Backbone as CSV, one residue per row, in Angstrom:
resi,resn,N_x,N_y,N_z,CA_x,CA_y,CA_z,C_x,C_y,C_z
1,MET,26.196,29.828,34.417,27.162,30.356,33.453,26.808,29.850,32.055
2,THR,26.923,30.723,31.077,26.448,30.358,29.742,27.148,31.187,28.671
3,TRP,27.123,30.646,27.449,27.612,31.388,26.285,26.477,32.099,25.561
4,GLN,25.253,31.803,25.897,24.114,32.234,25.095,24.023,33.738,24.859
5,PRO,24.294,34.611,25.853,24.155,36.049,25.589,24.993,36.552,24.419
6,TYR,26.156,35.950,24.213,26.979,36.364,23.075,26.248,36.141,21.754
7,PHE,25.617,34.995,21.631,25.023,34.611,20.351,23.622,35.186,20.168
8,GLN,22.914,35.397,21.251,21.582,35.982,21.154,21.625,37.424,20.669
9,GLN,22.773,38.071,20.808,22.909,39.465,20.403,23.680,39.640,19.091
10,VAL,23.893,38.556,18.369,24.561,38.653,17.068,23.688,39.444,16.095
11,THR,24.325,40.313,15.307,23.601,41.141,14.339,24.292,41.098,12.979
12,PHE,23.537,41.372,11.931,24.101,41.452,10.584,25.071,42.620,10.503
13,LEU,26.217,42.394,9.876,27.220,43.448,9.703,27.300,43.909,8.259
14,SER,27.622,42.988,7.340,27.777,43.385,5.938,27.845,42.150,5.052
15,ALA,27.747,42.380,3.743,27.886,41.321,2.741,28.988,41.722,1.772
16,ALA,29.763,40.742,1.316,30.886,41.028,0.429,30.910,40.037,-0.724
17,ALA,30.869,40.558,-1.943,30.971,39.710,-3.126,32.427,39.380,-3.433
18,GLN,33.345,40.204,-2.925,34.773,39.997,-3.106,35.465,40.203,-1.765
19,LEU,36.625,39.589,-1.610,37.331,39.664,-0.342,37.689,41.103,0.025
20,LYS,37.974,41.928,-0.967,38.344,43.312,-0.682,37.183,44.118,-0.106
21,GLN,35.964,43.602,-0.220,34.793,44.278,0.341,34.497,43.838,1.773
22,ALA,35.264,42.901,2.285,35.033,42.372,3.631,35.394,43.409,4.689
23,PRO,34.867,43.262,5.901,35.243,44.163,6.996,36.743,44.114,7.253
24,THR,37.250,45.114,7.938,38.666,45.175,8.268,39.126,43.860,8.896
25,ASP,40.255,43.371,8.436,40.759,42.061,8.850,41.456,42.168,10.205
26,CYS,40.657,42.250,11.269,41.198,42.326,12.617,40.278,41.562,13.559
27,GLY,40.777,41.243,14.733,39.973,40.490,15.684,39.907,39.022,15.319
28,TYR,38.784,38.376,15.653,38.602,36.948,15.423,37.271,36.694,14.726
29,GLU,37.259,35.736,13.815,35.998,35.327,13.194,36.041,33.833,12.883
30,VAL,34.853,33.234,12.835,34.685,31.827,12.471,33.706,31.763,11.314
31,ALA,34.028,30.972,10.303,33.199,30.879,9.102,32.420,29.570,9.075
32,PHE,31.234,29.632,8.468,30.385,28.461,8.247,30.371,28.142,6.758
33,ALA,30.672,26.902,6.405,30.662,26.468,5.012,29.841,25.196,4.897
34,GLY,29.325,24.933,3.690,28.579,23.697,3.503,27.843,23.652,2.188
35,ARG,27.430,22.456,1.840,26.641,22.241,0.637,25.344,23.043,0.723
36,SER,24.820,23.419,-0.429,23.714,24.365,-0.477,22.464,23.907,0.263
37,ASN,22.253,22.612,0.393,21.038,22.129,1.064,21.346,21.443,2.393
38,ALA,22.474,21.769,2.993,22.899,21.083,4.220,22.293,21.685,5.483
39,GLY,21.631,22.831,5.365,21.025,23.459,6.534,21.940,24.436,7.241
40,LYS,22.833,25.070,6.479,23.821,25.984,7.066,23.170,27.206,7.715
41,SER,22.278,27.875,6.991,21.630,29.070,7.539,20.769,28.727,8.747
42,SER,20.073,27.602,8.682,19.257,27.172,9.821,20.131,26.897,11.038
43,ALA,21.302,26.310,10.819,22.218,26.038,11.926,22.677,27.336,12.580
44,ILE,23.021,28.326,11.770,23.438,29.623,12.314,22.314,30.232,13.142
45,ASN,21.096,30.175,12.624,19.958,30.754,13.342,19.717,30.065,14.680
46,VAL,19.832,28.745,14.710,19.607,28.012,15.957,20.729,28.286,16.955
47,ILE,21.963,28.283,16.497,23.091,28.570,17.382,22.957,29.958,17.996
48,CYS,22.482,30.912,17.201,22.318,32.288,17.681,20.942,32.535,18.290
49,GLN,20.106,31.511,18.303,18.771,31.604,18.894,17.985,32.795,18.329
50,GLN,18.112,32.948,17.007,17.406,34.003,16.286,16.823,33.392,15.012
51,ARG,15.545,33.514,14.844,14.864,32.805,13.768,15.234,33.322,12.381
52,HIS,15.502,34.618,12.254,15.679,35.200,10.922,17.044,35.872,10.734
53,LEU,18.037,35.506,11.518,19.350,36.142,11.392,19.986,35.833,10.042
54,ALA,20.182,34.555,9.758,20.723,34.128,8.463,19.551,33.756,7.565
55,ARG,19.563,34.252,6.371,18.446,34.035,5.456,18.367,32.571,5.038
56,THR,17.211,31.970,5.243,16.982,30.595,4.803,16.066,30.604,3.595
57,SER,16.179,29.571,2.772,15.370,29.503,1.557,15.187,28.055,1.151
58,LYS,14.069,27.765,0.519,13.842,26.429,-0.037,14.599,26.247,-1.348
59,THR,15.145,27.336,-1.878,15.942,27.273,-3.104,17.413,27.204,-2.730
60,PRO,18.102,26.061,-2.929,19.510,25.947,-2.558,20.356,26.986,-3.278
61,GLY,21.381,27.486,-2.565,22.339,28.380,-3.191,21.984,29.845,-3.136
62,ARG,21.075,30.244,-2.239,20.679,31.643,-2.176,21.767,32.523,-1.564
63,THR,22.614,31.946,-0.695,23.721,32.713,-0.141,24.806,32.823,-1.204
64,GLN,24.948,34.012,-1.798,25.867,34.188,-2.917,27.018,35.135,-2.590
65,GLN,27.125,35.528,-1.333,28.191,36.417,-0.903,28.737,35.941,0.437
66,LEU,29.820,36.557,0.864,30.302,36.363,2.225,29.440,37.242,3.121
67,ILE,28.708,36.638,4.050,27.826,37.387,4.931,28.469,37.452,6.315
68,PHE,28.710,38.660,6.801,29.384,38.860,8.085,28.380,39.272,9.155
69,PHE,28.520,38.655,10.336,27.676,38.976,11.483,28.564,39.394,12.653
70,ASN,28.123,40.392,13.388,28.839,40.887,14.560,28.335,40.246,15.837
71,LEU,29.254,39.825,16.706,28.878,39.506,18.068,28.870,40.796,18.880
72,ALA,28.252,40.753,20.051,28.185,41.941,20.905,29.487,42.117,21.686
73,VAL,30.587,41.835,21.019,31.929,42.021,21.542,32.752,42.570,20.389
74,GLU,33.546,43.561,20.649,34.273,44.218,19.566,35.172,43.239,18.814
75,ASN,35.097,43.297,17.480,35.966,42.517,16.598,35.827,41.006,16.777
76,ARG,34.596,40.555,16.991,34.282,39.127,16.983,33.150,38.912,15.983
77,ARG,33.356,38.000,15.020,32.385,37.861,13.931,32.139,36.392,13.584
78,LEU,30.949,36.145,13.021,30.626,34.898,12.345,30.469,35.218,10.870
79,VAL,30.807,34.254,10.009,30.752,34.485,8.564,30.020,33.329,7.893
80,ASP,29.013,33.666,7.109,28.248,32.679,6.340,28.799,32.673,4.916
81,LEU,29.471,31.581,4.537,30.062,31.482,3.200,29.027,30.993,2.194
82,PRO,29.207,31.305,0.906,28.264,30.818,-0.117,28.148,29.300,-0.091
83,GLY,26.918,28.797,-0.166,26.719,27.360,-0.262,27.213,26.848,-1.608
84,TYR,27.564,25.577,-1.659,28.089,25.028,-2.909,27.383,23.725,-3.258
85,GLY,27.434,23.366,-4.546,26.961,22.056,-4.964,25.663,22.030,-5.720
86,PHE,24.661,22.856,-5.309,23.353,22.762,-5.934,22.858,24.070,-6.542
87,ALA,23.583,25.138,-6.378,23.095,26.438,-6.833,22.851,26.441,-8.341
88,ARG,21.665,26.897,-8.726,21.294,26.925,-10.139,21.739,28.246,-10.764
89,VAL,23.041,28.357,-10.932,23.617,29.555,-11.529,24.630,29.128,-12.577
90,ALA,25.076,30.090,-13.358,26.037,29.809,-14.419,27.355,29.294,-13.837
91,LEU,28.042,28.464,-14.613,29.315,27.905,-14.173,30.304,29.011,-13.820
92,SER,30.291,30.094,-14.582,31.223,31.193,-14.322,31.008,31.784,-12.933
93,ILE,29.737,31.858,-12.500,29.436,32.383,-11.169,29.908,31.409,-10.100
94,LYS,29.690,30.106,-10.331,30.154,29.105,-9.372,31.670,29.180,-9.198
95,LEU,32.381,29.324,-10.311,33.839,29.417,-10.244,34.268,30.677,-9.501
96,GLN,33.512,31.748,-9.677,33.813,32.991,-8.964,33.645,32.793,-7.455
97,TRP,32.562,32.110,-7.057,32.349,31.825,-5.635,33.505,31.013,-5.074
98,GLN,33.938,29.993,-5.826,35.029,29.142,-5.357,36.304,29.951,-5.169
99,THR,36.556,30.866,-6.086,37.748,31.710,-5.990,37.689,32.601,-4.760
100,VAL,36.523,33.194,-4.523,36.352,34.070,-3.361,36.535,33.282,-2.068
101,MET,35.921,32.091,-1.988,36.039,31.288,-0.769,37.467,30.819,-0.542
102,ALA,38.149,30.395,-1.611,39.535,29.952,-1.470,40.416,31.100,-0.985
103,SER,40.217,32.280,-1.557,40.991,33.454,-1.135,40.716,33.784,0.324
104,TYR,39.445,33.715,0.696,39.069,34.020,2.080,39.744,33.052,3.047
105,LEU,39.654,31.754,2.776,40.213,30.760,3.686,41.733,30.845,3.775
106,GLN,42.375,31.222,2.690,43.834,31.229,2.645,44.446,32.556,3.092
107,GLN,43.695,33.655,2.992,44.282,34.973,3.222,43.758,35.696,4.457
108,ARG,42.612,35.307,4.970,41.974,36.062,6.052,42.693,35.818,7.378
109,VAL,43.405,36.806,7.864,44.213,36.670,9.076,43.345,36.464,10.312
110,SER,42.195,37.104,10.363,41.335,37.022,11.553,40.530,35.731,11.624
111,LEU,40.587,34.893,10.588,39.832,33.641,10.571,40.455,32.650,11.550
112,ARG,39.688,32.233,12.556,40.212,31.374,13.615,39.601,29.980,13.644
113,GLY,38.663,29.701,12.751,38.060,28.375,12.734,37.039,28.256,11.629
114,LEU,36.730,27.015,11.258,35.760,26.751,10.199,34.752,25.714,10.686
115,VAL,33.471,26.017,10.488,32.405,25.060,10.765,31.945,24.481,9.437
116,MET,32.138,23.176,9.254,31.686,22.495,8.048,30.323,21.884,8.327
117,VAL,29.290,22.388,7.654,27.925,21.920,7.864,27.605,20.856,6.820
118,MET,27.243,19.655,7.283,26.937,18.546,6.376,25.618,17.897,6.775
119,ASP,24.791,17.584,5.803,23.600,16.772,6.034,24.071,15.388,6.486
120,CYS,23.625,14.942,7.646,24.115,13.670,8.189,23.811,12.484,7.283
121,ARG,22.851,12.650,6.373,22.503,11.557,5.464,23.412,11.520,4.245
122,HIS,24.168,12.606,4.009,25.053,12.693,2.838,26.353,13.397,3.229
123,PRO,27.119,12.849,4.166,28.329,13.534,4.625,29.521,13.323,3.707
124,LEU,30.480,14.224,3.832,31.772,14.099,3.166,31.655,13.908,1.658
125,THR,30.939,14.818,1.008,30.932,14.838,-0.447,32.301,15.302,-0.940
126,GLU,32.518,15.207,-2.227,33.810,15.615,-2.779,34.095,17.090,-2.503
127,LEU,33.071,17.927,-2.610,33.261,19.352,-2.324,33.505,19.594,-0.839
128,ASP,32.863,18.810,0.025,33.149,18.897,1.459,34.624,18.601,1.714
129,ARG,35.116,17.565,1.073,36.513,17.173,1.268,37.465,18.265,0.794
130,GLN,37.108,18.921,-0.298,37.948,20.010,-0.790,38.007,21.144,0.229
131,MET,36.865,21.490,0.814,36.836,22.544,1.820,37.657,22.151,3.046
132,ILE,37.553,20.900,3.450,38.319,20.432,4.605,39.814,20.501,4.318
133,GLU,40.207,20.119,3.114,41.621,20.193,2.741,42.118,21.630,2.773
134,TRP,41.292,22.562,2.306,41.662,23.982,2.384,41.860,24.406,3.839
135,SER,40.964,23.960,4.708,41.071,24.341,6.120,42.334,23.759,6.744
136,GLN,42.706,22.552,6.313,43.915,21.930,6.852,45.166,22.646,6.368
137,ILE,45.154,23.082,5.124,46.283,23.852,4.602,46.454,25.141,5.393
138,ALA,45.330,25.748,5.758,45.356,26.993,6.528,45.523,26.747,8.028
139,ALA,45.624,25.470,8.440,45.795,25.091,9.847,44.671,25.638,10.722
140,LEU,43.437,25.536,10.232,42.287,26.051,10.964,41.645,24.961,11.818
141,PRO,41.294,25.258,13.055,40.450,24.329,13.815,39.149,24.104,13.057
142,LEU,38.662,22.866,13.061,37.498,22.512,12.251,36.431,21.851,13.114
143,LEU,35.198,22.333,12.976,34.045,21.677,13.587,33.179,21.130,12.467
144,VAL,33.013,19.810,12.424,32.112,19.184,11.461,30.747,19.067,12.134
145,LEU,29.767,19.773,11.581,28.424,19.807,12.145,27.519,18.927,11.286
146,LEU,27.159,17.776,11.817,26.297,16.837,11.088,24.845,17.200,11.368
147,THR,24.236,17.924,10.441,22.904,18.473,10.652,21.800,17.461,10.321
148,LYS,20.579,17.856,10.684,19.369,17.055,10.432,19.442,15.712,11.149
149,ALA,20.031,15.744,12.345,20.192,14.515,13.127,18.855,13.887,13.482
150,ASP,17.805,14.684,13.515,16.471,14.157,13.830,15.915,13.279,12.714
151,LYS,16.562,13.281,11.549,16.105,12.467,10.420,16.576,11.015,10.516
152,LEU,17.518,10.740,11.418,18.045,9.383,11.579,17.746,8.865,12.981
153,SER,17.727,7.557,13.121,17.605,6.968,14.449,18.887,7.245,15.229
154,ARG,18.814,7.116,16.539,19.990,7.384,17.363,21.156,6.476,16.968
155,GLY,20.872,5.211,16.726,21.926,4.278,16.350,22.550,4.615,15.011
156,ALA,21.719,4.948,14.035,22.223,5.302,12.708,23.027,6.593,12.758
157,MET,22.583,7.536,13.598,23.293,8.804,13.714,24.672,8.603,14.325
158,GLU,24.757,7.776,15.353,26.043,7.513,15.986,26.977,6.775,15.026
159,LYS,26.438,5.864,14.242,27.246,5.153,13.247,27.810,6.130,12.223
160,THR,26.996,7.085,11.793,27.452,8.092,10.831,28.522,8.979,11.449
161,ARG,28.303,9.405,12.689,29.280,10.267,13.360,30.640,9.583,13.461
162,LEU,30.634,8.324,13.846,31.891,7.591,13.977,32.564,7.398,12.625
163,ALA,31.772,7.147,11.584,32.340,6.965,10.247,33.021,8.240,9.773
164,VAL,32.396,9.370,10.022,32.994,10.651,9.637,34.253,10.907,10.460
165,GLN,34.167,10.681,11.751,35.294,10.937,12.644,36.498,10.073,12.291
166,ARG,36.231,8.855,11.792,37.317,7.927,11.479,37.760,7.989,10.025
167,ASP,37.148,8.856,9.245,37.558,8.994,7.854,39.033,9.399,7.804
168,PRO,39.812,8.824,6.883,41.243,9.133,6.826,41.557,10.622,6.721
169,LEU,40.669,11.390,6.111,40.911,12.825,5.968,40.895,13.535,7.317
170,LEU,40.148,12.988,8.274,39.972,13.641,9.565,40.628,12.897,10.722
171,PHE,40.883,11.612,10.549,41.234,10.744,11.676,42.473,11.214,12.424
172,ASN,43.496,11.642,11.711,44.752,12.020,12.354,44.854,13.508,12.664
173,ALA,43.792,14.247,12.368,43.813,15.683,12.641,43.578,15.929,14.129
174,THR,44.332,16.843,14.696,44.216,17.133,16.130,43.285,18.305,16.409
175,THR,42.857,18.998,15.385,42.029,20.192,15.588,40.642,20.020,14.985
176,VAL,40.140,18.780,14.952,38.829,18.497,14.365,37.892,17.933,15.431
177,GLU,36.677,18.459,15.470,35.622,17.892,16.305,34.423,17.587,15.416
178,VAL,33.716,16.501,15.710,32.527,16.102,14.952,31.342,16.123,15.906
179,LEU,30.295,16.854,15.513,29.154,17.071,16.400,27.855,16.808,15.655
180,THR,26.947,16.072,16.274,25.616,15.881,15.690,24.736,17.063,16.071
181,PHE,23.854,17.462,15.133,23.127,18.722,15.302,21.756,18.619,14.649
182,SER,20.784,19.242,15.270,19.441,19.316,14.689,18.867,20.705,14.906
183,ALA,18.570,21.393,13.807,17.913,22.697,13.913,16.484,22.541,14.414
184,HIS,15.908,21.368,14.211,14.515,21.121,14.607,14.378,20.938,16.116
185,THR,15.301,20.201,16.716,15.209,19.913,18.151,16.162,20.746,19.002
186,GLY,17.153,21.383,18.370,18.157,22.127,19.122,19.313,21.268,19.599
187,GLN,19.319,19.995,19.230,20.416,19.101,19.616,21.751,19.651,19.121
188,GLY,22.733,19.719,20.011,24.067,20.159,19.637,24.292,21.650,19.717
189,ARG,23.252,22.423,20.012,23.404,23.882,20.022,24.415,24.345,21.061
190,ASP,24.272,23.877,22.296,25.156,24.337,23.363,26.606,23.949,23.090
191,ALA,26.813,22.742,22.574,28.173,22.291,22.264,28.773,23.121,21.134
192,ALA,27.955,23.476,20.144,28.437,24.320,19.047,28.794,25.708,19.560
193,GLN,27.965,26.261,20.442,28.272,27.561,21.031,29.596,27.518,21.791
194,ALA,29.825,26.456,22.541,31.058,26.333,23.318,32.277,26.264,22.407
195,TRP,32.170,25.520,21.298,33.291,25.426,20.354,33.575,26.795,19.737
196,LEU,32.534,27.490,19.313,32.706,28.820,18.730,33.327,29.780,19.740
197,ALA,32.855,29.725,20.973,33.379,30.613,22.008,34.873,30.384,22.228
198,LYS,35.295,29.135,22.149,36.715,28.819,22.312,37.539,29.444,21.197
199,GLN,37.083,29.312,19.959,37.845,29.859,18.830,37.850,31.387,18.845
200,LEU,36.759,31.979,19.317,36.637,33.438,19.353,37.192,34.036,20.641
201,GLU,37.677,33.175,21.535,38.255,33.592,22.819,37.284,34.463,23.606
202,LEU,36.081,33.941,23.790,35.073,34.620,24.596,35.169,34.151,26.044
203,GLU,34.677,34.964,26.951,34.631,34.604,28.360,33.205,34.227,28.730
204,MET,33.044,33.126,29.467,31.703,32.696,29.855,31.035,33.756,30.719
205,THR,29.753,33.982,30.460,29.018,35.016,31.174,28.064,34.405,32.189
206,ASN,27.601,35.227,33.088,26.571,34.842,34.055,25.285,35.572,33.700
207,ASN,24.867,35.366,32.406,23.679,36.022,31.858,23.808,37.536,31.831
208,GLN,25.057,38.040,31.852,25.285,39.466,31.711,25.395,39.815,30.233
209,LYS,25.248,41.089,29.922,25.478,41.515,28.553,26.963,41.389,28.260
210,PRO,27.353,40.668,27.219,28.768,40.381,26.979,29.604,41.609,26.687
211,ASP,29.005,42.691,26.149,29.813,43.863,25.833,30.338,44.528,27.100
212,ALA,29.782,44.171,28.249,30.280,44.713,29.505,31.438,43.895,30.052
213,LEU,31.690,42.749,29.425,32.692,41.829,29.938,33.995,41.849,29.166
214,LEU,33.912,42.077,27.859,35.114,41.924,27.045,35.078,42.872,25.870
215,THR,36.009,43.773,25.800,36.169,44.640,24.638,37.646,44.748,24.345
216,GLU,37.922,44.949,23.075,39.319,45.125,22.665,39.409,46.282,21.697
């Protein structure tokens, strides 16, 4: 039994510069947010076991719109939010991105969870904390994905995970999980898939095509 068929069949749906351009607000979706160099697109690609699904770039901040992806189940989506923190664009554009993301997190009815992608070597930046606070206001389940785990020793990685988990912003939250992840080794992929499947209310498959199992 596995979640993999759902994610292996994820496809690009659309891009939206403004919330009004987003797909119809129905069904369930989970969004990915993170600093521009945290490895967000790489994490999406590894979770979906597709090398080129989410566009990756050596230039931070290339994701400048809300990018929607379809699962092979009706009205189930993943959303790649604009990266923040390092994008070399005008301040006015950065403020526009922040407005779009805030509106999305606060108004999107179909949004059922948020994945916060953080470089394990630089977790919980001020902008990360702002995004987490937005998710808490919206009462969203939160998965903190500590990426690039292969860059630290096992002991250092566990120390970082515990520090993040015990941070006052997260410690008393009942809907937060902290997971170590590596796009290079695949560490954490299955656990991330399971968390996403829970928020999207997917049914575990026996390597069957998921569209034959669940439609709404």
